VOGU-3710 file (C-alpha; in Angstrom, 3 decimals, decimal comma):
1> mcgivcyvgn> 28,932/-15,436/0,998  32,550/-14,738/1,889  34,740/-17,296/3,595  36,339/-17,300/7,044  39,088/-19,584/8,310  41,055/-19,293/11,563  43,736/-21,312/13,333  45,375/-21,272/16,758  47,798/-24,065/17,596  51,393/-25,227/17,571
11> kqagpilleg> 51,967/-25,159/13,797  52,714/-22,236/11,507  49,376/-20,626/10,662  50,215/-19,245/7,205  50,099/-22,467/5,149  47,026/-23,714/7,043  45,131/-20,480/6,407  46,035/-20,395/2,708  44,879/-23,981/2,254  41,634/-23,127/4,032
21> lrqleyrgyd> 41,109/-20,123/1,763  41,623/-22,283/-1,319  38,852/-24,577/-0,096  36,574/-21,583/0,548  37,180/-19,620/-2,625  33,798/-20,690/-4,024  32,255/-18,524/-1,262  33,907/-15,315/-2,494  36,697/-14,356/-4,822  36,747/-10,563/-5,085
31> saglaiqdgn> 39,692/-10,227/-2,682  41,436/-12,080/0,121  43,669/-11,494/3,090  45,089/-12,842/6,328  46,512/-11,590/9,614  48,989/-13,621/11,675  49,973/-13,092/15,307  53,582/-13,984/16,189  53,270/-13,294/19,923  54,473/-9,708/19,679
41> niecyrskgk> 53,023/-8,255/16,506  50,316/-8,896/13,959  51,258/-8,919/10,274  48,430/-8,382/7,781  48,500/-9,072/4,033  45,681/-8,399/1,589  45,160/-8,581/-2,136  42,472/-7,846/-4,719  41,333/-10,827/-6,769  41,514/-14,532/-6,188
51> iaalesrleg> 43,527/-16,512/-3,662  46,327/-16,921/-6,216  46,921/-13,159/-6,071  47,333/-13,325/-2,297  49,691/-16,288/-2,624  51,828/-14,292/-5,061  51,898/-11,430/-2,581  53,186/-13,761/0,142  55,715/-15,611/-2,006  59,214/-15,435/-0,544
61> ldikgtvgia> 58,088/-13,892/2,748  58,991/-15,599/6,000  55,769/-15,187/7,951  55,967/-16,588/11,451  53,100/-17,122/13,853  50,802/-19,859/15,102  47,652/-17,755/15,467  45,859/-16,284/12,475  42,633/-15,350/10,713  41,923/-15,275/6,962
71> htrwathgep> 39,093/-14,243/4,669  37,995/-14,449/1,053  35,487/-11,764/0,110  32,305/-11,347/-1,902  31,773/-7,584/-1,948  28,770/-5,929/-0,294  29,949/-2,549/1,052  32,713/-1,117/-1,117  34,058/-2,312/-4,445  36,542/-5,185/-4,725
81> seknahphtn> 39,927/-3,654/-3,911  42,901/-4,151/-1,628  41,754/-1,434/0,784  38,342/-3,129/1,138  39,779/-6,624/1,545  39,686/-8,254/4,986  41,128/-8,343/7,628  40,326/-4,815/8,754  41,962/-3,006/11,633  41,330/-0,086/13,953
91> tdknvfvihn> 43,161/3,236/14,185  45,865/1,850/16,491  46,290/-1,297/14,371  46,077/-3,604/17,363  42,709/-5,225/16,482  42,179/-7,261/13,296  38,734/-8,468/12,240  37,265/-10,625/9,484  33,514/-10,637/8,949  30,727/-12,189/6,908
101> giienyyflk> 27,369/-10,428/6,882  26,079/-6,857/6,897  26,091/-4,279/9,695  22,810/-2,440/9,190  23,492/0,531/11,488  26,853/1,044/9,778  26,376/4,740/8,914  25,231/5,742/12,375  28,118/3,918/14,051  30,679/5,266/11,591
111> kklkkngarf> 29,582/8,830/12,261  29,823/8,268/16,010  33,229/6,596/15,781  34,650/9,387/13,658  33,651/11,884/16,336  35,631/9,778/18,805  38,756/9,926/16,668  38,527/6,769/14,567  40,297/6,996/11,198  38,678/4,899/8,477
121> rsdtdteila> 40,743/3,361/5,675  38,078/1,411/3,742  34,539/1,664/2,411  33,371/-1,444/4,267  30,954/-1,934/7,129  33,377/-4,469/8,639  35,851/-1,778/9,658  33,206/-0,541/12,120  33,701/-3,764/14,090  37,456/-3,292/14,369
131> hligfnyngd> 37,066/0,224/15,772  34,282/-0,762/18,177  36,216/-3,749/19,515  39,263/-1,522/19,940  37,265/1,022/21,952  35,644/-1,735/24,033  38,864/-3,641/24,755  40,034/-3,520/28,367  42,288/-6,553/28,535  39,512/-9,095/27,801
141> lndavrktme> 38,955/-9,713/24,079  35,895/-11,891/24,607  34,256/-9,147/26,654  35,130/-6,524/24,029  33,420/-8,603/21,329  30,407/-9,150/23,597  29,991/-5,384/24,141  30,372/-4,792/20,406  27,620/-7,291/19,647  25,283/-5,205/21,800
151> qvegtfglav> 26,004/-2,124/19,695  25,630/-3,509/16,167  22,495/-4,374/14,233  22,527/-6,819/11,345  24,138/-10,155/10,628  27,645/-11,355/11,200  30,020/-14,215/11,518  33,240/-12,642/12,753  36,684/-13,552/14,040  39,029/-11,242/15,934
161> ihknspdeiv> 42,621/-11,208/17,118  44,252/-8,534/19,308  47,920/-7,671/19,673  47,621/-7,768/23,471  45,797/-11,127/23,539  48,389/-13,101/21,587  47,243/-16,669/22,226  43,552/-16,512/21,386  40,970/-15,937/18,698  37,454/-14,810/19,523
171> iarrgsplvi> 34,604/-15,625/17,147  30,935/-14,629/17,235  27,846/-15,309/15,208  24,503/-13,745/14,423  22,913/-15,055/11,248  26,093/-16,096/9,415  27,527/-19,594/9,870  30,605/-20,431/11,947  31,904/-23,788/13,072  34,757/-24,762/15,392
181> gigedghfaa> 37,159/-27,531/14,379  38,885/-29,597/17,058  42,312/-30,721/15,858  45,259/-32,573/17,363  47,555/-29,573/16,871  45,150/-26,786/17,811  41,716/-25,399/17,091  40,105/-24,033/13,947  37,129/-21,893/13,080  35,557/-21,468/9,668
191> sdvsamvryt> 32,398/-20,479/7,861  32,370/-23,906/6,201  33,796/-27,234/7,341  35,464/-27,703/3,935  38,148/-25,240/5,092  39,360/-27,620/7,781  38,464/-31,228/6,898  42,093/-31,710/5,829  43,014/-31,297/9,499  40,010/-32,519/11,473
201> nkvvhiqdne> 36,545/-34,043/11,102  35,481/-33,139/14,650  33,377/-29,984/14,748  31,152/-27,936/17,030  28,601/-25,562/15,505  28,195/-22,030/16,864  24,608/-20,791/17,026  23,191/-17,285/16,746  24,181/-14,764/19,418  26,993/-16,936/20,716
211> iatltmdnfs> 30,661/-16,134/21,286  33,583/-18,535/21,460  37,196/-18,145/22,511  39,737/-20,473/20,909  43,198/-21,256/22,244  45,687/-23,941/21,287  44,463/-26,339/23,987  40,867/-25,386/24,561  37,738/-23,561/23,448  34,747/-22,152/25,299
221> istaqakpin> 31,321/-21,060/24,077  28,938/-18,659/25,783  25,803/-16,703/25,045  25,750/-12,972/24,429  24,804/-12,700/28,108  27,998/-14,585/29,131  26,197/-17,803/30,066  28,494/-20,816/29,413  27,344/-23,395/26,862  28,307/-27,055/26,549
231> rktetvewgt> 27,676/-28,502/23,096  28,474/-31,937/21,796  31,052/-32,574/19,102  29,828/-33,782/15,706  31,711/-35,834/13,116  31,821/-34,616/9,502  30,750/-37,477/7,228  33,001/-36,608/4,299  36,709/-35,964/3,934  39,326/-34,079/1,946
241> edteldgfph> 39,064/-36,472/-0,976  35,487/-35,280/-1,550  36,729/-31,738/-2,179  39,283/-32,754/-4,829  38,670/-32,506/-8,571  39,501/-36,184/-9,229  40,682/-35,491/-12,754  37,750/-33,288/-13,760  38,587/-29,822/-15,124  35,913/-28,148/-12,972
251> ymlkeifeqp> 33,867/-28,894/-9,870  30,671/-28,242/-11,798  31,391/-31,094/-14,208  32,515/-33,364/-11,375  29,295/-32,678/-9,483  27,148/-33,277/-12,571  28,822/-36,675/-12,936  28,397/-37,430/-9,216  24,620/-37,456/-9,535  24,189/-41,224/-9,858
261> dtiknairgr> 25,905/-41,493/-6,475  24,125/-38,566/-4,833  20,755/-39,982/-5,881  21,843/-43,335/-4,439  22,777/-41,575/-1,204  19,378/-39,858/-1,126  17,534/-43,193/-1,329  19,970/-45,474/0,544  18,202/-47,197/3,418  15,018/-45,261/2,691
271> leqgegvpkl> 13,090/-47,634/0,417  10,859/-50,559/1,434  10,011/-52,128/-1,911  7,732/-54,892/-0,647  5,388/-52,394/0,975  5,866/-49,632/-1,572  6,608/-47,234/1,305  9,729/-45,084/1,784  11,301/-44,888/5,251  12,216/-41,367/6,348
281> ggimpvwdsl> 13,253/-41,503/9,970  14,044/-37,797/10,039  10,374/-36,811/9,790  9,062/-39,354/12,276  9,100/-36,834/15,180  6,231/-34,998/13,459  4,719/-37,909/11,565  1,391/-38,091/13,378  0,647/-34,459/12,529  2,243/-34,521/9,064
291> kesrhlviva> 0,196/-37,437/7,751  -2,987/-35,564/8,734  -1,878/-32,299/7,148  -3,486/-31,144/3,916  -1,385/-28,020/3,434  2,322/-27,790/2,593  4,351/-24,708/1,675  7,786/-25,208/0,119  10,104/-22,214/0,590  13,443/-21,889/-1,167
301> cgtsyyagsv> 15,645/-19,724/-3,387  17,293/-20,199/-6,769  17,837/-23,782/-7,880  16,200/-25,095/-4,701  13,069/-23,106/-5,591  12,881/-24,848/-8,960  13,349/-28,236/-7,273  10,473/-27,292/-4,976  8,394/-26,266/-7,984  8,791/-29,739/-9,480
311> gkyvfeklte> 8,054/-31,154/-6,033  4,683/-29,386/-6,019  3,615/-31,320/-9,126  4,864/-34,577/-7,578  2,968/-34,019/-4,314  -0,164/-33,190/-6,260  0,238/-36,390/-8,291  0,896/-38,727/-5,350  -1,049/-37,142/-2,469  -4,225/-35,249/-1,609
321> idvqvelase> -2,232/-32,353/-0,163  -2,508/-28,758/-1,325  1,036/-27,484/-2,007  2,354/-23,956/-2,495  5,885/-23,080/-3,564  7,217/-19,727/-2,458  10,361/-17,734/-3,109  11,800/-17,310/0,359  13,019/-13,805/-0,472  9,396/-12,674/-0,980
331> fryrklnfap> 7,603/-14,945/1,462  8,202/-13,141/4,749  7,077/-9,764/3,372  3,565/-10,976/2,605  0,628/-11,345/4,917  0,733/-15,020/5,856  -2,465/-16,915/6,546  -1,931/-20,607/7,227  -4,609/-23,259/7,513  -4,409/-25,344/10,697
341> ntfiialsqs> -1,617/-27,946/10,701  0,238/-26,358/7,763  3,799/-27,584/7,299  6,617/-25,548/5,782  9,375/-27,432/3,928  12,583/-25,386/3,696  14,993/-26,402/0,921  18,616/-25,277/1,142  21,907/-26,924/0,213  23,900/-25,069/2,859
351> getadtlaai> 21,147/-24,875/5,448  22,255/-21,273/5,986  20,450/-19,406/3,183  19,509/-16,086/4,793  16,197/-15,584/2,992  15,051/-19,132/3,684  15,981/-18,868/7,353  14,062/-15,607/7,651  11,067/-17,185/5,901  10,801/-20,163/8,260
361> reakrkgarl> 11,216/-17,957/11,321  8,329/-15,798/10,149  6,236/-18,877/9,352  6,879/-20,243/12,829  5,621/-16,975/14,358  2,415/-17,463/12,392  1,906/-20,986/13,712  3,223/-23,188/10,897  5,191/-26,399/11,535  8,715/-26,587/10,102
371> lgivnvvgss> 10,536/-29,278/8,091  13,926/-29,011/6,408  15,726/-30,692/3,528  19,384/-29,662/3,807  22,789/-31,057/2,899  24,856/-29,748/5,818  24,504/-31,547/9,138  24,183/-29,122/12,049  23,318/-26,141/9,834  20,921/-23,428/11,006
381> isreteagvy> 17,894/-24,712/9,100  18,479/-28,233/10,418  18,452/-26,840/13,956  15,512/-24,467/13,584  13,149/-26,966/11,963  11,303/-29,606/13,970  12,294/-32,468/11,681  13,639/-33,119/8,220  15,799/-35,124/5,847  19,494/-34,779/5,027
391> nhagpeigva> 20,691/-35,053/1,424  23,993/-36,806/2,289  25,289/-35,531/-1,065  28,749/-34,513/0,087  30,162/-31,036/-0,518  28,910/-29,067/-3,501  31,666/-26,617/-4,392  30,686/-25,378/-7,845  28,766/-22,135/-7,396  26,123/-23,253/-9,894
401> stkiftsqlt> 24,201/-25,967/-8,062  23,647/-29,242/-9,919  23,684/-32,413/-7,829  21,630/-30,846/-5,043  18,754/-30,186/-7,469  18,362/-33,880/-8,268  19,013/-34,871/-4,645  16,360/-32,484/-3,322  13,915/-33,650/-5,964  14,553/-37,297/-5,074
411> iltlmalllg> 13,874/-36,617/-1,389  10,736/-34,580/-2,121  9,518/-37,515/-4,219  10,153/-39,930/-1,331  8,216/-37,658/1,026  5,311/-37,400/-1,402  5,272/-41,160/-1,952  5,340/-41,838/1,792  2,417/-39,505/2,440  0,573/-40,799/-0,625
421> ryqnlslteg> 0,752/-44,373/0,614  -1,100/-43,284/3,758  -3,720/-41,555/1,607  -4,860/-42,718/-1,822  -1,941/-44,623/-3,394  -2,296/-48,386/-3,769  0,356/-50,974/-2,938  0,842/-51,598/-6,661  1,424/-47,914/-7,354  3,834/-47,655/-4,436
431> veairaiqsl> 5,889/-50,659/-5,539  5,975/-49,369/-9,130  7,215/-45,975/-7,950  9,947/-47,458/-5,767  11,207/-49,678/-8,576  11,380/-46,645/-10,864  13,216/-44,606/-8,213  15,723/-47,426/-7,723  16,467/-47,336/-11,460  17,277/-43,621/-11,487
441> peqvrevlsq> 21,031/-43,785/-10,714  21,702/-46,081/-13,671  19,401/-44,056/-15,912  21,279/-40,873/-15,005  24,493/-42,683/-16,025  22,877/-43,395/-19,394  22,169/-39,692/-19,899  25,703/-38,779/-18,820  27,102/-41,224/-21,385  25,890/-38,749/-24,048
451> anrieaiaek> 28,170/-36,001/-22,705  30,295/-35,891/-25,877  27,215/-35,462/-28,026  25,862/-32,741/-25,751  29,247/-31,010/-25,881  29,051/-30,968/-29,689  25,558/-29,465/-29,534  26,804/-26,804/-27,103  29,647/-25,903/-29,464  27,123/-25,493/-32,279
461> ycrynnwlfl> 24,903/-23,070/-30,340  27,076/-21,410/-27,680  27,560/-18,160/-29,564  23,867/-17,381/-29,797  23,142/-14,576/-27,329  19,561/-15,523/-26,409  18,043/-18,922/-25,608  14,576/-20,130/-24,705  13,827/-23,203/-22,561  10,315/-24,667/-22,803
471> grkynypvam> 8,539/-27,314/-20,760  5,113/-28,232/-19,498  3,837/-29,659/-16,224  6,690/-31,467/-14,394  9,210/-30,070/-16,856  8,191/-26,430/-16,732  10,381/-25,866/-13,624  13,168/-27,814/-15,360  12,989/-25,288/-18,198  13,463/-22,487/-15,661
481> egalklkevs> 16,343/-24,320/-14,015  17,957/-24,954/-17,405  17,762/-21,260/-18,245  19,186/-20,364/-14,834  22,167/-22,685/-15,301  22,960/-21,200/-18,694  22,760/-17,662/-17,319  24,862/-18,452/-14,248  27,888/-19,996/-15,895  27,912/-18,853/-19,539
491> yihaegypag> 26,374/-15,351/-19,107  24,090/-16,089/-22,084  20,653/-14,543/-21,689  18,074/-17,303/-21,349  14,433/-17,594/-20,331  12,570/-20,597/-18,993  8,910/-20,610/-19,969  5,798/-22,779/-19,745  5,306/-23,872/-23,347  1,572/-23,240/-23,228
501> emkhgpiali> 2,242/-19,528/-22,767  4,221/-19,178/-26,004  1,296/-17,814/-27,988  0,642/-15,254/-25,258  3,713/-13,213/-26,116  7,114/-14,960/-26,192  6,619/-16,410/-29,646  7,365/-12,893/-30,916  10,995/-13,536/-29,989  11,407/-16,604/-32,180
511> npemptvaiv> 13,842/-16,200/-35,067  16,802/-18,132/-36,512  19,133/-16,505/-33,963  17,319/-17,764/-30,854  17,629/-21,493/-30,155  14,961/-23,216/-28,078  15,574/-26,125/-25,737  12,293/-28,059/-25,714  11,843/-30,637/-22,936  9,557/-33,236/-24,530
521> pkddiyekmi> 9,523/-36,630/-22,815  6,689/-39,033/-23,601  3,952/-37,994/-21,177  0,333/-36,906/-21,125  1,035/-33,481/-22,632  3,436/-34,773/-25,284  1,195/-33,868/-28,243  0,821/-30,299/-26,988  4,614/-29,945/-26,841  4,806/-31,154/-30,430
531> sniseikark> 2,457/-28,340/-31,397  4,730/-25,821/-29,663  7,797/-27,159/-31,475  5,952/-26,998/-34,803  5,107/-23,354/-34,153  8,767/-22,583/-33,485  9,959/-24,410/-36,595  7,361/-22,599/-38,697  9,128/-19,380/-37,716  12,571/-20,759/-38,583
541> gkviaivteg> 13,588/-21,224/-34,943  16,228/-23,802/-34,064  15,169/-26,530/-31,623  17,226/-28,722/-29,301  14,841/-31,371/-27,996  15,219/-33,512/-24,884  13,148/-36,612/-25,604  12,425/-40,153/-24,471  14,551/-42,814/-26,163  13,244/-43,935/-29,541
551> ddkikeladd> 11,149/-40,862/-30,234  11,445/-40,680/-34,026  8,590/-38,182/-34,321  10,554/-35,425/-32,564  13,711/-36,292/-34,497  11,918/-35,269/-37,681  11,032/-31,878/-36,202  14,022/-30,848/-34,081  17,462/-29,744/-35,214  19,203/-31,710/-32,468
561> vieipptlqf> 17,952/-34,371/-30,064  19,165/-35,590/-26,654  17,576/-38,782/-25,344  16,645/-39,888/-21,828  15,532/-43,386/-20,748  11,816/-43,953/-20,134  10,549/-43,627/-16,561  7,402/-42,617/-14,693  6,237/-39,153/-15,710  6,831/-37,537/-12,324
571> lnpiltvipc> 10,445/-38,790/-12,320  11,275/-37,384/-15,755  12,690/-34,093/-14,365  15,533/-35,942/-12,596  16,632/-37,115/-16,043  15,689/-34,143/-18,232  17,661/-31,667/-16,113  20,972/-33,475/-16,762  21,251/-32,402/-20,440  20,387/-28,829/-19,388
581> qllayycagf> 23,239/-28,851/-16,865  25,696/-30,221/-19,423  24,630/-27,740/-22,110  25,276/-24,873/-19,687  28,639/-26,284/-18,632  29,939/-26,879/-22,146  28,665/-23,532/-23,475  30,528/-21,805/-20,651  33,666/-23,769/-21,494  33,580/-22,783/-25,156
591> lnreidkprn> 33,124/-19,155/-24,113  36,082/-19,344/-21,683  34,012/-18,451/-18,646  35,063/-18,937/-15,025  32,795/-21,941/-14,648  33,192/-22,698/-10,934  33,340/-19,047/-9,946  30,885/-17,075/-12,099  31,126/-13,317/-11,903  29,070/-11,581/-9,216
601> laksvtve> 27,947/-14,874/-7,650  28,888/-16,718/-4,479  27,906/-20,184/-3,334  26,161/-19,592/-0,035  23,891/-16,538/0,174  24,018/-15,706/3,874  22,949/-12,052/3,592  19,617/-10,734/2,299
//
């Protein structure tokens, strides 16, 4: 949450920072600001609202300087306003700070600073950092930040410039991501590599409780105890073109349509059809223990949690392993009792999700082994887990996650199939599964080819204020994910429910003003879903059904039907979720919502 971008080099910083902010706006869009050092003074400009408002503020100004920091905010302390926008400064206005995270001992420190003469101008916790760094500064900005880190409790990714240290930027991290970019014309720092891939694909990740000083020609990293660190440079595997809209009106729609490719990327080089066995080199470091394990716990938040919930059914189908799925935000607060050789699988697009990170750290304390499925190379979860698998899905910029759901589910399926082949699955079953998985990208294209029809259905129903999504077994979590998507981007109230629970209460809600999306592929609980649909129709409820191609029986019952190609039952969710994503997108469009930047939401949740 929130976006940071910094630059120190031989080019004018203003345009570089604004471009970086545009790439980071999906991380926060309540307010934005920048501060630029010209060698003598620091000029700071801030604005409430989106990056466009800041650009308007700067229009016509001749802002000089080759060192600068910039920030786009998702509000935590203090409402969205210009006074609460970053950067923040101290009383003497010689320190400027941008910050992601939360300072937990904010009130105590503020009280102490006020007694020492600090004058506060905002309602934020970030301003504490500016005052502390100012008090701690004695000619060495890196040392001032180090001393400040010792005084604050909580999480932060921060960047600082000082009027009297004109050629450097100091950054520090504890729990909130920061990465250094190594360019030909200087150095960058950002909370996300997307802010700087236009200028460089060479990056170095900063880890927790580390500080770095950036200059035009060099950078250095050290621990909070001032011990120097040498870390290798990594190459980002995607470029600027991956962050462009490519003719789509929104990133969400682009990313929905990218799913044939992201599924291909998830399986590329990982399938051995002749043996019916996937190849997952990323988990080989723990393979000997993993194949003997009989206990897995999947921890995740939001959309990743629903992908994990489908994954539980898939593991139970293909393996002999007992699987739990846990909301990471609740997991660490429970008493954890793990059976011997229990593995935790952490799911996170960013690899920086605060709740998921906290969950795996707590699980490690209790003796569990750690695996990760993440999309960002070098992210915190990828470093803190023993082994894992990368999605290789490219950047996901739309706040409402789409392509990562199907990518995560594909990888979970590969893991389950791999383990199953070393347990009870036959060669024939393995080969059949791999053939079906290989067909998924083209089958997703078939579903996407119905986009115009799904758009027409969305137009028909988008002004209903309450929706119900129903599914059973593999598709129960898809119903929850479908409801989540609709809530996130259209602000329509929706509930995802296991269809078998309808008679235990929710059926009381059914009326002509509450459409139901029923996920009804041909599977072993198909007839039970038909009974649920009949009960809804008997109460004059409207039904949008997602069905297997050629299902004339459902067509007679439902008001509208969306078809998916036939596949193995445990792969159905990768296809059935696509119409749910498109329904949410098109409903939001008809209601004129901010589709890529839904109110109150940010892409990467890096604070609890």
